[in-house]
C-alpha positions, -999 to +999 in steps of 0.1 A: +000+001+000+015+034-010+026+057+018+002+088+021+017+120+009+029+144+036+007+174+042+021+208+032+015+235+058+013+272+049-010+292+074-010+329+065+011+320+034+042+311+056+059+279+045+056+252+072+033+272+094+008+248+110-010+273+133-007+308+148-024+320+180-019+348+206-008+332+238-032+338+267-002+336+290+020+361+274+000+381+249+023+375+221+018+357+188+030+321+189+032+296+161+039+259+153+061+251+123+068+219+105+107+223+109+117+208+075+091+226+055+100+260+071+137+254+067+144+255+104+172+233+118+158+216+150+163+184+168+126+174+164+102+176+135+078+202+152+088+237+164+070+262+185+080+298+179+075+331+197+071+354+167+080+385+188+113+372+201+121+345+176+126+320+205+120+284+195+115+250+211+114+217+193+089+189+200+089+152+189+051+153+180+025+178+168+003+169+197+030+180+221+037+212+202-002+220+203-002+213+241+025+238+248+018+265+222-005+286+243+016+286+274+046+305+259+066+291+287+095+281+265+102+318+257+122+333+286+117+369+273+079+365+276+079+349+310+065+369+339+061+340+363+075+304+364+063+281+336+036+258+350+044+232+325+082+232+319+083+199+300+092+214+266+124+231+279+136+198+297+130+178+265+152+202+245+179+203+271+181+164+273+188+162+236+213+190+230+216+224+246+204+251+224+188+226+199+160+242+178+170+277+190+197+286+167+192+301+133+192+278+102+227+277+084+211+264+052+187+278+026+156+257+020+136+250-012+102+238+000+070+227-015+083+233-051+073+270-046+094+286-018+130+296-012+135+303+025+166+316+045+174+321+081+178+354+098+216+352+096+217+349+057+188+375+053+208+399+074+239+393+052+218+403+022+209+436+039+173+426+047+160+437+012+123+442+006+127+427-030+150+400-043+162+394-079+165+357-088+187+343-115+201+309-128+236+305-144+232+269-154+246+257-122+237+280-092+206+298-080+216+334-074+197+359-052+205+395-051+189+425-033+167+445-058+147+477-058+109+476-061+101+474-099+081+501-115+060+473-131+056+438-121+082+418-140+096+383-140+126+377-119+120+401-090+101+389-060+086+406-029+101+392+003+080+376+028+095+380+064+088+362+096+108+363+128+111+325+127+126+320+092+141+353+084+129+358+049+117+340+018+103+344-018+078+324-038+093+317-072+073+286-081+075+290-119+113+295-117+118+264-095+098+244-120+115+258-151+150+249-139+139+217-121+152+229-087+145+199-062+133+205-027+161+205-002+184+222+022+215+239+006+246+256+021+249+291+005+279+313-003+281+350-004+299+376-024+290+409-009+252+408-005+247+383-033+237+348-021+241+317-043+237+280-039+241+248-060+210+227-059+227+193-062+206+162-058+228+149-030+218+178-008+181+172-008+162+175+025+169+145+047+204+139+033+221+169+047+220+183+081+232+215+095+270+219+097 
C-alpha cells in the first residue's frame, strides 16, 4: 500500500506554518512550524516559535507542540512567572543544549514553490524588501533589488517572519529549472547569495553543519 503524501502547511502564506495564535499567558503571537518545510534546523520535526522574540523549542510530535503552544513558557523573554508546564524546555535540554533555538545555516527549497533563508543569511543580504532571482546553469543566485516600477519576471517581494528570516515564492522559476526541494549551504559575495541545488543535498540527506 503506498505511503500517504505528507501534508504541506502554509498558514497565513508562511511555508511550514501549521497554526498561529496569541498566547493567553504572554499576549504574544506564537506559532507551530513543521521544521523541515519551514527550513528550520531543529532536533525534532515540530517547532513552537515566539514570533515577537524568535525563540524556538522543538517537539517530537505535533500533539506535544499544540499542548505547549498557548503557554509560551519556552520563551524566557515573555515569561513573567515560572512556567507551570516546563516539560518542553527539559526535553530540548536532554537532547542537546540550544537545539532548535539557533538560526538555520542552510537555505531551504520547500513545496516546489518557496525559497527560505534564516535570519543570519537574510541579514547578510541587507534585509532587502525585494530580491532578484537568476540561474547561471549551475547556481541559483539571489541579489537585493529595488521595487520594480511594473511587475516583471525575476524580481520577488520578500515575505518576512521572525522565525525563518525571509523568503520568496518563485514557483515558476523552480519548476522551469527543475530545482529540487532540499536544504542547501549558501555562499556569499557581498550581498549576493548563491547555492548549488545538487541532488545529493536534498532534504533528509544533509544536516546543519
